[in-house]
Rosetta silent file (secondary structure, phi, psi, omega in degrees, C-alpha in Angstrom):
SEQUENCE: MEYRRLGSTGLEVSSVCLGTWRFGKESDGVVETDREEAHELLDAFADGGGNFIDTANGYGGGESERWIGEWLADRDREEFVVASKCFWSQVSRFQENLSRKNVRAEVEGSLARLDTDYLDILYLHRFDDETPIEHTLRTLDDLVSEGKVHHIGLSTADAWKLTKGLWKADFNNYEAFTVTQPLFHAAYYEDVSEYLSVCADQDIAVCPYSPLAGGFLTGKYERVGDGTYDLDAPADTRADLDPMFEDYYVSERGWHVLDAVRDVADEVDATPARVALRWLMDQPEFTCVPIVGARTVDQLAENLAAVDVSLSDEQFDRIFEARYDETGDLYKTNA
SCORE:     score description
SCORE:     0.000 S_00000001
   1 L     0.000  144.623  172.051   -5.020   -5.288   -6.558 S_00000001
   2 L  -110.796  152.830 -176.573   -3.424   -5.379   -3.142 S_00000001
   3 E  -124.399  156.833 -179.831   -4.290   -2.922   -0.385 S_00000001
   4 E  -149.603  157.676  174.250   -2.412   -1.543    2.567 S_00000001
   5 E   -72.422  134.337 -178.210   -2.869    0.745    5.554 S_00000001
   6 L   -87.282   86.782 -179.115   -1.724    4.261    4.735 S_00000001
   7 L    57.120 -132.242 -178.295    0.689    4.876    7.583 S_00000001
   8 L   -95.438    9.364 -176.893   -1.135    5.811   10.783 S_00000001
   9 L   -72.814  -26.330 -173.737   -4.242    7.154    9.012 S_00000001
  10 L    86.223   -8.972 -179.881   -6.150    3.897    9.216 S_00000001
  11 L   -71.624  137.978  173.078   -7.142    4.292    5.571 S_00000001
  12 E   -97.794  116.026 -176.388   -7.061    1.171    3.378 S_00000001
  13 E  -125.808  156.339  173.144   -5.727    2.168   -0.028 S_00000001
  14 E   -63.773  151.836 -176.081   -4.681    0.437   -3.220 S_00000001
  15 L   -71.916   -6.834  174.014   -0.922   -0.075   -3.488 S_00000001
  16 L  -126.816  136.227  177.881   -0.896    2.278   -6.483 S_00000001
  17 E  -107.516  139.294  178.881   -2.364    5.786   -6.459 S_00000001
  18 E   -88.496  117.850  175.528   -3.684    7.427   -9.639 S_00000001
  19 E   -89.405  138.943 -173.067   -2.138   10.839  -10.245 S_00000001
  20 L  -122.084   27.846 -176.984   -4.248   13.287  -12.259 S_00000001
  21 L   -68.608  -18.835  177.609   -1.918   16.224  -12.887 S_00000001
  22 L   -83.813  -13.958 -178.195   -2.293   15.735  -16.656 S_00000001
  23 E   -63.869  115.593  179.107   -6.096   16.089  -16.506 S_00000001
  24 L    78.405    1.261 -178.208   -6.870   19.351  -18.306 S_00000001
  25 L   -75.870  130.228  179.213   -3.180   20.274  -18.572 S_00000001
  26 E  -101.052  132.534  174.513   -2.326   22.226  -21.720 S_00000001
  27 E  -128.429  116.153 -177.343    1.019   21.871  -23.482 S_00000001
  28 L    54.765   39.063  176.773    1.546   24.060  -26.534 S_00000001
  29 L    81.246    1.546 -179.725   -2.201   24.609  -26.712 S_00000001
  30 E  -111.838  131.039  177.966   -3.030   20.896  -26.616 S_00000001
  31 E   -76.242  121.736 -175.964   -4.781   19.300  -23.628 S_00000001
  32 L   -65.084  -44.816  176.340   -2.697   16.298  -22.549 S_00000001
  33 E  -132.696  112.788 -177.622   -5.663   14.414  -21.039 S_00000001
  34 L   -86.125 -179.079 -174.051   -9.141   15.654  -21.904 S_00000001
  35 H   -59.455  -46.859 -178.885  -12.382   15.005  -20.016 S_00000001
  36 H   -63.231  -43.957  179.801  -13.295   11.821  -21.896 S_00000001
  37 H   -65.719  -37.037  178.483   -9.793   10.388  -21.536 S_00000001
  38 H   -61.695  -45.359  179.946   -9.766   11.305  -17.853 S_00000001
  39 H   -67.007  -33.438  176.704  -12.981    9.419  -17.230 S_00000001
  40 H   -65.425  -41.389  178.311  -11.657    6.416  -19.166 S_00000001
  41 H   -65.537  -42.821  178.661   -8.559    6.361  -16.968 S_00000001
  42 H   -63.394  -40.808  176.701  -10.631    6.658  -13.806 S_00000001
  43 H   -60.167  -47.427 -177.788  -12.888    3.812  -15.013 S_00000001
  44 H   -65.012  -38.211  179.294   -9.889    1.604  -15.752 S_00000001
  45 H   -63.768  -48.282  179.257   -8.308    2.427  -12.405 S_00000001
  46 H   -64.503  -41.422  179.072  -11.460    1.546  -10.470 S_00000001
  47 H   -62.973  -29.401  178.115  -12.019   -1.592  -12.557 S_00000001
  48 L   -84.959    4.143  178.032   -8.476   -2.646  -11.682 S_00000001
  49 L    95.815    1.864 -179.826   -9.228   -2.277   -7.972 S_00000001
  50 L   -72.612  140.660  178.796   -7.710    1.178   -7.478 S_00000001
  51 L  -134.896    3.644 -173.660   -9.327    3.401   -4.865 S_00000001
  52 E  -114.236  113.969 -175.046   -6.703    6.106   -4.167 S_00000001
  53 E  -119.642  130.397 -178.740   -6.906    9.233   -6.359 S_00000001
  54 E  -113.418  131.303  176.723   -4.532   12.196   -6.169 S_00000001
  55 L  -143.635 -169.576  176.330   -5.302   15.664   -7.510 S_00000001
  56 L  -157.103  156.812 -177.653   -4.705   19.324   -6.638 S_00000001
  57 L   -59.134  -29.529 -175.121   -6.660   22.562   -6.733 S_00000001
  58 L   -98.396   -4.958 -178.131   -4.539   23.864   -9.599 S_00000001
  59 H   -63.633  124.124 -179.232   -4.280   20.815  -11.852 S_00000001
  60 H    61.510   27.724 -178.757   -5.682   21.782  -15.231 S_00000001
  61 H    63.537   26.479 -179.111   -6.803   25.094  -13.778 S_00000001
  62 H   101.691  -13.283 -178.238   -9.312   23.203  -11.638 S_00000001
  63 H   -64.619  -35.505  179.488  -10.513   20.886  -14.406 S_00000001
  64 H   -56.416  -49.527  179.318   -8.887   17.840  -12.818 S_00000001
  65 H   -64.515  -41.022 -179.591  -11.020   18.206   -9.697 S_00000001
  66 H   -60.779  -46.213 -177.030  -14.159   18.983  -11.717 S_00000001
  67 H   -68.149  -36.769  175.402  -13.775   15.905  -13.899 S_00000001
  68 H   -64.791  -42.153  178.400  -13.070   13.681  -10.889 S_00000001
  69 H   -60.421  -42.519  177.333  -16.155   15.137   -9.192 S_00000001
  70 H   -61.502  -42.253 -178.848  -18.302   14.366  -12.236 S_00000001
  71 H   -67.273  -42.265 -179.430  -16.968   10.830  -12.294 S_00000001
  72 H   -64.880  -25.693 -178.455  -17.493   10.313   -8.555 S_00000001
  73 L   -59.378  -25.453  179.561  -21.128   11.398   -8.898 S_00000001
  74 L  -100.279   11.020 -178.926  -21.855    8.010  -10.481 S_00000001
  75 L  -124.810  172.921  172.769  -19.859    6.081   -7.883 S_00000001
  76 L   -85.581  107.546 -177.038  -19.988    5.417   -4.149 S_00000001
  77 H   -53.668  -34.278 -175.881  -17.856    8.230   -2.722 S_00000001
  78 H   -68.306  -14.925 -179.469  -17.087    6.164    0.377 S_00000001
  79 H   -83.503   -7.252 -173.814  -15.229    3.588   -1.701 S_00000001
  80 L  -121.791  146.116  174.791  -12.549    6.087   -2.748 S_00000001
  81 E  -106.328  115.075 -174.745   -9.765    7.951   -0.991 S_00000001
  82 E  -113.773  126.070  178.503   -9.345   11.369   -2.606 S_00000001
  83 E  -114.524  137.645  173.036   -6.365   13.622   -1.929 S_00000001
  84 E  -133.808 -176.064 -173.108   -5.989   17.230   -3.035 S_00000001
  85 E  -142.672  161.789  172.761   -3.597   20.089   -2.305 S_00000001
  86 E  -144.563  152.328  172.538   -3.425   23.807   -1.638 S_00000001
  87 L   169.855  -67.494  174.552   -0.878   26.614   -1.833 S_00000001
  88 L   -70.180  144.032 -170.588   -1.297   28.142   -5.273 S_00000001
  89 L   -98.202  141.505  168.522   -4.644   29.835   -5.566 S_00000001
  90 L  -106.290    1.418 -175.034   -7.576   29.233   -7.894 S_00000001
  91 L  -107.601  -45.630 -176.563   -9.554   31.942   -6.093 S_00000001
  92 L  -139.344  132.582  179.090   -7.356   35.041   -5.884 S_00000001
  93 L   -69.439   -9.271  179.760   -4.212   35.994   -7.742 S_00000001
  94 L   -98.377   -1.560 -171.955   -3.032   37.699   -4.548 S_00000001
  95 L  -121.620   63.484  175.997   -3.362   34.654   -2.296 S_00000001
  96 L  -105.363   83.963 -175.883   -0.690   32.094   -3.191 S_00000001
  97 L  -167.745 -171.051  178.294    0.359   31.058    0.287 S_00000001
  98 L  -114.076   34.518  174.357   -0.742   29.077    3.329 S_00000001
  99 L   -67.810  160.198  177.939   -2.507   31.885    5.122 S_00000001
 100 H   -56.238  -43.160 -179.211   -5.743   31.074    6.914 S_00000001
 101 H   -58.984  -48.863 -175.493   -7.639   33.011    4.231 S_00000001
 102 H   -71.461  -42.401 -178.923   -6.103   31.128    1.327 S_00000001
 103 H   -60.143  -46.356 -179.450   -6.224   27.646    2.850 S_00000001
 104 H   -64.234  -44.778 -178.799   -9.918   27.985    3.685 S_00000001
 105 H   -62.424  -41.816 -177.106  -10.805   29.476    0.304 S_00000001
 106 H   -71.922  -37.077  176.790   -8.917   26.794   -1.605 S_00000001
 107 H   -64.764  -44.080  178.299  -10.381   23.915    0.401 S_00000001
 108 H   -61.311  -38.782  177.910  -13.898   25.263   -0.159 S_00000001
 109 H   -64.887  -41.730  178.760  -13.086   25.573   -3.867 S_00000001
 110 H   -64.328  -42.816  179.135  -11.798   21.999   -4.054 S_00000001
 111 H   -61.171  -39.598 -179.961  -14.875   20.654   -2.273 S_00000001
 112 H   -67.563  -45.211 -178.601  -17.129   22.500   -4.720 S_00000001
 113 H   -66.439  -38.602  179.198  -15.254   21.287   -7.817 S_00000001
 114 H   -79.454  -11.150 -178.387  -15.109   17.704   -6.523 S_00000001
 115 L    53.331   50.421 -179.276  -18.755   17.955   -5.438 S_00000001
 116 L  -136.120  160.344 -179.394  -17.927   16.266   -2.143 S_00000001
 117 L   -87.413  -15.102 -174.887  -18.345   17.113    1.510 S_00000001
 118 L  -155.139  157.171  169.693  -14.798   16.201    2.497 S_00000001
 119 E  -104.664  133.268  175.694  -11.246   15.507    1.382 S_00000001
 120 E   -67.273  -39.707  179.305   -9.684   12.323    2.686 S_00000001
 121 E  -137.951  134.619  170.815   -6.264   13.974    2.522 S_00000001
 122 E  -119.032  115.785  175.733   -5.240   17.613    2.096 S_00000001
 123 E   -90.986  143.388  162.443   -1.582   18.175    1.255 S_00000001
 124 E   -80.153  116.152 -172.381    0.230   21.455    1.666 S_00000001
 125 E   -66.381  -32.282  174.753    1.625   21.650   -1.868 S_00000001
 126 E  -143.309  164.203  174.986    4.612   23.686   -0.694 S_00000001
 127 L   -89.524  130.687 -177.590    5.897   24.977    2.641 S_00000001
 128 L   -96.205  106.543 -178.078    5.131   28.684    3.119 S_00000001
 129 L   -74.419  -14.326 -176.556    8.152   30.398    4.707 S_00000001
 130 L   -92.944  -18.536 -179.615    6.288   33.689    5.045 S_00000001
 131 L  -107.910  125.774  177.651    3.313   32.417    7.069 S_00000001
 132 L   -53.895  129.789 -174.791    3.942   31.040   10.581 S_00000001
 133 H   -60.676  -26.516  177.497    3.288   27.314   10.395 S_00000001
 134 H   -61.111  -37.327  179.738    1.175   27.554   13.561 S_00000001
 135 H   -64.009  -43.760 -179.590   -1.377   29.674   11.659 S_00000001
 136 H   -66.648  -46.540 -178.271   -1.632   27.108    8.905 S_00000001
 137 H   -63.743  -36.356  177.687   -1.799   24.131   11.259 S_00000001
 138 H   -62.976  -42.328  178.893   -4.515   25.795   13.352 S_00000001
 139 H   -63.906  -44.038  178.403   -6.587   26.297   10.211 S_00000001
 140 H   -63.503  -39.906  178.169   -6.048   22.685    9.145 S_00000001
 141 H   -61.228  -40.748  177.123   -6.964   21.508   12.632 S_00000001
 142 H   -63.788  -41.731 -179.626  -10.228   23.461   12.405 S_00000001
 143 H   -64.031  -36.336  175.759  -10.990   21.942    8.990 S_00000001
 144 H   -66.387  -43.840  179.522  -10.466   18.456   10.421 S_00000001
 145 H   -61.833  -33.049 -179.657  -12.752   19.272   13.363 S_00000001
 146 L   -80.973   -7.416  179.383  -15.388   20.492   10.910 S_00000001
 147 L    82.331    7.524 -179.908  -15.173   17.234    8.924 S_00000001
 148 L   -83.145  -22.099  176.840  -14.085   18.949    5.711 S_00000001
 149 E  -135.321  138.145  179.753  -10.639   17.309    5.798 S_00000001
 150 E   -97.164  -41.015 -178.540   -9.814   13.934    7.353 S_00000001
 151 E  -141.043  151.854 -179.939   -6.002   13.841    7.223 S_00000001
 152 E  -118.356  148.841 -178.552   -3.290   16.359    6.365 S_00000001
 153 E  -138.489  175.200  179.333   -0.074   15.882    4.478 S_00000001
 154 E  -133.334  135.302  179.224    2.954   17.732    3.178 S_00000001
 155 E   -95.254 -119.401 -173.590    4.408   17.563   -0.305 S_00000001
 156 E   -71.785  122.878  178.607    7.715   19.122   -1.345 S_00000001
 157 L  -169.228  164.112  173.826    9.742   20.432    1.608 S_00000001
 158 L   -76.535  156.784 -179.124   13.038   20.039    3.448 S_00000001
 159 H   -60.174  -38.292 -177.435   13.258   17.438    6.197 S_00000001
 160 H   -68.628  -28.255  177.981   13.721   20.100    8.862 S_00000001
 161 H   -73.821  -38.622  173.591   10.527   21.842    7.750 S_00000001
 162 H   -59.873  -44.886  179.962    8.583   18.582    8.002 S_00000001
 163 H   -64.050  -41.402  178.067   10.054   18.117   11.484 S_00000001
 164 H   -60.057  -44.308  179.385    9.211   21.692   12.456 S_00000001
 165 H   -62.573  -39.939  178.150    5.609   21.177   11.385 S_00000001
 166 H   -65.278  -41.522 -179.552    5.370   17.966   13.401 S_00000001
 167 H   -66.464  -44.094  179.276    6.833   19.627   16.488 S_00000001
 168 H   -62.745  -39.329  178.673    4.523   22.642   16.245 S_00000001
 169 H   -65.265  -43.026  179.567    1.514   20.369   15.846 S_00000001
 170 H   -64.962  -43.973 -177.739    2.512   18.299   18.868 S_00000001
 171 H   -63.757  -39.028 -176.312    3.230   21.350   21.035 S_00000001
 172 H   -96.462    1.430 -178.208   -0.087   23.015   20.186 S_00000001
 173 L    59.881   41.910  175.735   -2.137   19.783   20.070 S_00000001
 174 L   -98.365  162.351  173.271   -3.022   20.370   16.405 S_00000001
 175 L   -58.738  133.800 -175.754   -3.665   17.741   13.756 S_00000001
 176 L  -104.726  162.403  174.721   -0.269   16.525   12.501 S_00000001
 177 E   -62.158  131.215  176.321    1.043   15.451    9.093 S_00000001
 178 E  -123.426   -6.116 -179.948    0.356   11.755    8.502 S_00000001
 179 E  -140.657  145.267  176.219    1.119   11.546    4.757 S_00000001
 180 E  -130.074  161.673 -179.817    3.874   13.022    2.591 S_00000001
 181 L  -141.092   77.414  178.796    4.409   13.386   -1.159 S_00000001
 182 L   -92.288  167.295  165.747    8.082   13.866   -2.071 S_00000001
 183 E   -74.736  123.115 -176.163    9.944   13.274   -5.305 S_00000001
 184 L  -161.139  127.223  173.689   11.318    9.772   -4.789 S_00000001
 185 E  -154.933  178.651 -171.719   12.228    6.899   -7.102 S_00000001
 186 L   -60.715  -25.104 -179.645   14.812    4.144   -7.395 S_00000001
 187 L  -100.517    6.733 -176.756   17.437    6.513   -8.843 S_00000001
 188 E  -139.621   97.762 -175.851   16.722    9.365   -6.421 S_00000001
 189 L  -131.646  -50.251 -172.310   17.208    8.624   -2.741 S_00000001
 190 H   -55.646  -39.312 -176.003   20.086   10.460   -1.067 S_00000001
 191 H   -71.368  -14.304  176.572   18.588   13.924   -1.535 S_00000001
 192 H  -120.925   13.318 -175.022   15.427   12.886    0.321 S_00000001
 193 H   -63.173  -40.181  178.766   16.965   10.372    2.734 S_00000001
 194 H   -66.517  -40.562  177.640   16.588   12.663    5.786 S_00000001
 195 H   -59.871  -46.148 -179.111   12.985   13.420    4.825 S_00000001
 196 H   -68.130  -31.805  177.416   12.256    9.704    4.487 S_00000001
 197 H   -65.042  -38.215  176.006   13.953    8.997    7.819 S_00000001
 198 H   -62.866  -44.395  179.501   11.539   11.383    9.520 S_00000001
 199 H   -60.270  -43.402  179.728    8.628    9.585    7.853 S_00000001
 200 H   -63.102  -44.090 -177.966    9.927    6.207    9.020 S_00000001
 201 H   -65.556  -36.191 -174.265   10.413    7.417   12.598 S_00000001
 202 H  -101.320    9.647 -179.443    6.965    9.019   12.819 S_00000001
 203 L    55.478   46.780  177.957    5.000    6.350   10.898 S_00000001
 204 L   -99.806  130.045  179.748    4.168    8.824    8.135 S_00000001
 205 E   -71.214  149.160  179.854    3.098    7.346    4.806 S_00000001
 206 E  -118.630  122.024  178.441    5.074    8.270    1.680 S_00000001
 207 L  -120.035   83.975 -171.993    3.268    8.728   -1.651 S_00000001
 208 L   -70.897  139.855  170.894    6.052    9.642   -4.086 S_00000001
 209 E   -93.955  160.766 -175.854    5.410   11.535   -7.289 S_00000001
 210 L    52.985   49.916 -176.388    7.386   10.808  -10.458 S_00000001
 211 L   -68.056  -15.825  178.295    8.070    7.225   -9.274 S_00000001
 212 L  -109.277   20.493  178.622    9.389    6.257  -12.713 S_00000001
 213 H    53.696   49.830  178.446   11.643    9.313  -13.060 S_00000001
 214 H    64.747   18.962 -178.591    9.462   10.853  -15.726 S_00000001
 215 H   102.086   -9.969 -179.180    9.529    7.575  -17.669 S_00000001
 216 H   -59.162  -39.970 -176.316   13.308    7.129  -17.514 S_00000001
 217 H   -82.454    4.622  173.524   12.959    3.967  -15.395 S_00000001
 218 H   -77.664  -15.651  179.852   10.538    2.359  -17.850 S_00000001
 219 L    86.505   10.078 -177.807   13.573    1.411  -19.921 S_00000001
 220 L   -77.196  -12.159 -177.447   12.331    3.142  -23.065 S_00000001
 221 L  -107.462  146.936  177.515   15.539    5.202  -23.336 S_00000001
 222 E  -123.393  142.519  176.085   18.989    4.033  -24.355 S_00000001
 223 E   -71.806  137.254  179.194   22.334    5.682  -23.683 S_00000001
 224 L  -101.813  118.299 -179.160   24.028    6.915  -26.851 S_00000001
 225 L    65.563 -143.427 -178.173   27.778    6.312  -26.868 S_00000001
 226 L  -103.688    4.268 -176.127   29.587    6.952  -23.578 S_00000001
 227 L   -76.325  141.206  179.037   27.849   10.195  -22.694 S_00000001
 228 L   -67.713  -42.541 -171.985   25.903   10.489  -19.458 S_00000001
 229 L  -101.023    3.131  178.728   23.272   12.840  -20.860 S_00000001
 230 L   -91.222  120.626 -179.564   23.122   11.538  -24.417 S_00000001
 231 E  -142.237  155.735  176.592   20.123    9.277  -24.931 S_00000001
 232 E   -88.369  110.481 -176.644   17.951    7.973  -27.715 S_00000001
 233 L  -105.759  112.025  176.852   14.506    9.502  -27.126 S_00000001
 234 L   -58.372  152.868 -178.530   11.629    7.990  -29.128 S_00000001
 235 L   -59.373  140.228  175.454    9.278   10.501  -30.753 S_00000001
 236 L    70.526    8.151  173.012    6.574   12.018  -28.542 S_00000001
 237 L   -82.881  169.356 -177.317    8.104   10.690  -25.331 S_00000001
 238 H   -62.335  -38.219  179.154    8.691   13.060  -22.446 S_00000001
 239 H   -64.799  -30.663  178.743   12.418   13.225  -23.174 S_00000001
 240 H   -75.501  -33.090 -173.590   11.607   14.216  -26.754 S_00000001
 241 H   -96.432  -26.876 -174.339    9.119   16.913  -25.735 S_00000001
 242 L  -105.325  111.739 -177.981   10.591   18.301  -22.506 S_00000001
 243 L   -66.212  -16.579 -179.458   13.910   20.172  -22.892 S_00000001
 244 L   -91.798   -2.889 -173.323   14.484   19.871  -19.120 S_00000001
 245 H   -58.301  -50.328 -175.525   14.133   16.076  -19.035 S_00000001
 246 H   -64.077  -40.528  179.339   17.807   15.213  -19.326 S_00000001
 247 H   -66.045  -31.635 -172.216   18.888   17.769  -16.730 S_00000001
 248 H   -89.022  -37.005 -171.310   16.213   16.613  -14.302 S_00000001
 249 H  -116.963  -19.702 -171.672   16.179   12.829  -14.617 S_00000001
 250 L  -100.538  128.732  179.673   19.275   11.594  -16.459 S_00000001
 251 L  -156.415  168.538  176.488   22.558   11.037  -14.618 S_00000001
 252 H   -60.566  -41.286  177.659   25.382    8.534  -14.312 S_00000001
 253 H   -61.749  -41.856 -179.203   23.712    7.213  -11.174 S_00000001
 254 H   -60.827  -41.763 -179.668   20.425    6.908  -13.027 S_00000001
 255 H   -63.351  -40.888 -179.410   21.913    4.784  -15.812 S_00000001
 256 H   -67.790  -38.766  176.593   23.436    2.338  -13.312 S_00000001
 257 H   -65.641  -41.383  178.655   20.173    2.044  -11.391 S_00000001
 258 H   -61.899  -39.778  177.038   18.308    1.511  -14.660 S_00000001
 259 H   -59.014  -42.988 -179.824   20.751   -1.272  -15.590 S_00000001
 260 H   -66.923  -41.414  178.385   20.014   -2.998  -12.273 S_00000001
 261 H   -61.083  -43.454  179.282   16.261   -2.547  -12.736 S_00000001
 262 H   -63.055  -42.662 -179.884   16.492   -4.062  -16.219 S_00000001
 263 H   -61.751  -45.301  179.998   18.513   -7.042  -14.956 S_00000001
 264 H   -65.349  -38.899  179.241   15.990   -7.745  -12.190 S_00000001
 265 H   -59.820  -40.290  177.060   13.113   -7.314  -14.645 S_00000001
 266 H   -63.468  -38.487 -176.897   14.617  -10.044  -16.840 S_00000001
 267 H   -69.352  -35.158 -176.215   14.955  -12.330  -13.815 S_00000001
 268 H  -102.288    7.085  178.451   11.339  -11.942  -12.664 S_00000001
 269 L    57.238   53.002  178.722    9.845  -11.804  -16.178 S_00000001
 270 L  -137.998  172.791  176.626    8.470   -8.295  -15.764 S_00000001
 271 L   -86.674  157.942  176.045    9.019   -4.901  -17.318 S_00000001
 272 H   -56.755  -37.296 -179.888   11.428   -2.337  -15.813 S_00000001
 273 H   -60.478  -44.895 -179.320    8.462   -0.080  -14.989 S_00000001
 274 H   -64.433  -40.221 -180.000    6.797   -2.774  -12.901 S_00000001
 275 H   -66.361  -43.886 -179.502   10.029   -3.551  -11.078 S_00000001
 276 H   -62.299  -38.374  177.738   10.746    0.127  -10.335 S_00000001
 277 H   -71.472  -40.805  178.869    7.235    0.576   -8.894 S_00000001
 278 H   -62.917  -36.829  179.101    7.438   -2.669   -6.902 S_00000001
 279 H   -59.192  -39.888  177.378   10.755   -1.510   -5.444 S_00000001
 280 H   -67.817  -45.749 -179.155    8.983    1.544   -4.039 S_00000001
 281 H   -59.376  -29.023 -175.035    6.055   -0.487   -2.683 S_00000001
 282 L   -89.472   11.814  178.804    8.502   -2.789   -0.875 S_00000001
 283 L   -55.727  126.976 -172.233   10.183   -0.050    1.171 S_00000001
 284 L   -82.219  -19.501 -171.583   10.767   -1.673    4.561 S_00000001
 285 L   -94.912  -17.125 -177.074   10.832    1.393    6.806 S_00000001
 286 L  -156.535  158.016  174.679    7.581    3.133    5.851 S_00000001
 287 L   -68.505  128.013 -178.229    4.372    2.650    3.895 S_00000001
 288 E  -129.048  119.332  179.836    5.062    3.672    0.305 S_00000001
 289 L  -123.375  100.692 -177.397    2.299    4.097   -2.291 S_00000001
 290 L   -68.083  145.022  177.908    3.617    5.447   -5.620 S_00000001
 291 E   -99.310  117.793 -178.556    1.526    7.910   -7.610 S_00000001
 292 E  -103.937  137.732 -177.940    1.367    6.989  -11.289 S_00000001
 293 L  -115.661   59.495 -176.611    0.396    9.521  -13.940 S_00000001
 294 L   -63.024  145.524  177.546   -0.456    7.302  -16.904 S_00000001
 295 L   -95.444  -21.622 -178.280   -1.562    8.956  -20.147 S_00000001
 296 L  -132.175  162.817  177.744   -3.340    5.926  -21.597 S_00000001
 297 H   -63.345  -36.735  178.836   -5.348    2.987  -20.300 S_00000001
 298 H   -64.513  -42.971  177.501   -2.609    0.634  -21.522 S_00000001
 299 H   -62.173  -40.587  179.596    0.039    2.535  -19.575 S_00000001
 300 H   -63.655  -43.474  178.489   -2.163    2.427  -16.493 S_00000001
 301 H   -60.303  -39.111  177.416   -2.657   -1.328  -16.835 S_00000001
 302 H   -62.350  -42.119  179.963    1.111   -1.710  -17.073 S_00000001
 303 H   -68.535  -41.692 -179.281    1.568    0.285  -13.865 S_00000001
 304 H   -64.733  -27.490 -179.133   -1.136   -1.599  -11.971 S_00000001
 305 H   -68.392   -9.096  177.549    0.534   -4.885  -12.895 S_00000001
 306 H   -62.331  -24.387 -179.432    3.407   -3.960  -10.573 S_00000001
 307 H   -67.823  -17.873 -179.332    1.371   -5.410   -7.703 S_00000001
 308 H   -90.113   -3.481 -178.993    1.916   -8.874   -9.213 S_00000001
 309 L   -86.250  141.618  176.698    5.712   -8.584   -9.145 S_00000001
 310 L  -124.291  124.219  179.511    7.696  -10.206   -6.336 S_00000001
 311 L  -108.967  138.224  173.386   11.258   -9.103   -5.529 S_00000001
 312 L   -77.175  164.511  177.086   13.680  -11.017   -3.346 S_00000001
 313 H   -60.041  -37.797 -179.714   15.649   -9.180   -0.681 S_00000001
 314 H   -65.124  -41.396  179.533   18.749   -9.638   -2.823 S_00000001
 315 H   -67.792  -41.288  176.866   17.077   -8.085   -5.871 S_00000001
 316 H   -59.512  -47.971 -177.927   15.731   -5.181   -3.822 S_00000001
 317 H   -66.166  -34.931 -178.738   19.188   -4.510   -2.366 S_00000001
 318 H   -63.404  -38.868  177.441   20.874   -4.820   -5.759 S_00000001
 319 H   -66.045  -42.562  178.731   18.754   -1.991   -7.155 S_00000001
 320 H   -63.775  -44.156 -174.797   19.531    0.165   -4.139 S_00000001
 321 H   -76.105   -9.715  178.401   23.262   -0.576   -4.253 S_00000001
 322 L   -65.108  -12.621  177.064   23.500    0.223   -7.979 S_00000001
 323 L   -68.701  -20.710 -171.429   23.981    3.844   -6.915 S_00000001
 324 E  -105.288  143.648  176.331   27.493    3.042   -5.747 S_00000001
 325 L   -84.094 -175.922 -174.677   30.621    2.319   -7.787 S_00000001
 326 L   -66.387  -17.327  178.452   33.128   -0.422   -6.994 S_00000001
 327 L   -92.046   -3.651  179.813   34.918    1.820   -4.467 S_00000001
 328 L    92.670    3.082  177.906   31.731    2.479   -2.530 S_00000001
 329 L   -89.011  148.813  178.000   31.315    6.042   -3.746 S_00000001
 330 E   -70.036  136.655  170.149   28.024    7.324   -5.097 S_00000001
 331 L   -65.448  156.491 -176.883   27.801    7.825   -8.838 S_00000001
 332 L   -71.168  149.821  174.640   27.157   11.427   -9.796 S_00000001
 333 L  -137.003  166.678 -177.745   23.673   12.828  -10.130 S_00000001
 334 L   -86.517  -14.924 -174.576   22.291   16.174  -11.258 S_00000001
 335 L   -70.878    0.000    0.000   20.311   16.815   -8.064 S_00000001
């Protein structure tokens, strides 16, 4: 495993973060990752040198945090960096927002489920347009002062909202965002380019979710005929089970980026998944630590192996430039 400083936080984290949104998640009445499987994944992650774990108050209805807390009880808490989130409530059905009341209640709930005294990182899961950001930031600043939260981050939001939050924090001398968690992968850049530019300018770390485009960039799918959205989806894959997969992840731009990823993977004797993750880790303008949500220990091992891949500048640029056609125009995307 390789480690890196997480932006300006000072935290030393593994170059891959373990995402736990499947822990306790039910799909058609079936739990995608149960307690035993969750602990096996956490064991494998730690054994592979991973120390950065991402969860949220609502993952699995709180089970994700509980199972991580049980697992941490047999480990040295100080060796791990644990991130959670708040916005949606596990405490009150009337409090899904970033009000002072909800933020405090949800943080206390996360600490109890994780059986820990502090969160290394607390993300705002969404931006709350109804609550003045100053109220939320003041509450977060208090939580940092109390030692219950060490660093704060922001997940899905527009670039101007991230900037607004940074400005309000600076003006009021509140704790500022130092980590972000946007949707970002090799086939999805333009729609978050302004957001990423803010992160680069302010030395904010980027921990992207869905770094493999829901599995599209693993190379397991093949285009059928000449259609953009027609693909061969193996049984039980996400594309086979999720009716929204093609609308969300598959596009003409995506196919061209995948072709470039596959070509580079052949050149460096690696899988497309490893190359796509390495491409994120090698972002030159900001610290980038992708969050992987493996379902099996084998999948996790495959993701962790991305740290052993080395891309040349030419290969990195080729993947980026695959978005553009021969005239310099961007291929179409669904976003």
